[in-house]
N, C-alpha and C positions, 0 to 999 in steps of 0.2 A: 264328397258332394262336388256336383260339376257347377261350375260358374253359368250365368245366361250368357257371358261374353264369350266364353269356349265352345258352348253350343252353338252360337251365332257364326262363328268362325267355321266351324265342322260344318255347318249346312251349306254357307257360301261356298266353301271349297269342294263340297260334294255336286254342288251346282255347275261349278265349273267344269268338270268332266262331262257333263249330259247335255250341252248345248247343243242345238240344232242349228243354228245359223253360225257364219263366220263373219271377219271383216269383208268389207267390199260387196259381200252378196246382196243381191235384190231380195227383198220380202215383201210379203202381205202383213200389215198390221191391221188386227183386229181388234175392235174395242167396243163399248157399249154405243159409241157415236157413230159406228160405222167403218169401213175398212179403207184404209190408204196404201200405196206403194211407197217403199221406204228403199234408203241405202242405208244397210249398216257401215256405219263409220270406224267403230272401233267399241272395245269394251268401256263400259261404264265405271268410273272410279267410284264405288259406292255399294254397299252391303245388299241393299234392296233390288238395285235395279242390275240388268245384265248388260245391256248394250246403250251405245249413245248411236240414234239414229238422224238421217235425214229425210224428211218427207219432200215427196217429188209433187210439185204442184202446190197448193193453198196452203197456209198453215194451219196448224191445229192445236186445241186446248192440251197442253202438256207442262211437265217439268221441264223449263228452259234450260238447255245443256252449258248455255254461258252464265245464266244469272242466278241459277239454282232455285227461281222461284217459280209457280205456275203463270202461264202466259200463253198467248198466240203466239206460235213459234214452228219454224221449220226444223229446229235442231233440237230434238227431246231425248230423254232418257225411257228406255222401255224394258220390259222382262222379256226373258227368251219365251216365254209360253204364249207371249200375245203374239209373236211374229211366226208367219208361215213361209220358210224360205222357198224361193222361185230356182229350181235346181237347172244347172248349165246357164245361169244368165251372167257370167262375168265379162263376156265380151258381145253381149247384145244391148241395143241403143232402144229406150224404151220412151214413146212419147205419152205423155199424160195430158190429158185433156183438161 
């Protein structure tokens, strides 16, 4: 019998191999409340979320990466599926209105 912990660990490790974004990429965060431009700060130390992102512009309602609680924040956790990477933006400056 397979325990739920080992199933969760297997699912998390499989997700690590199929990530679309990388650290320091710019990406579009798509959610039910709209889209925002974000910078991928690094990997999230979490089994559910994949990335820690910095929202460029005004804050959004998300799980705050500093307090691990829901809040209006510019630094939050997201899943890789919520991000659309902007290819070739490593050296591009982006102005957000």
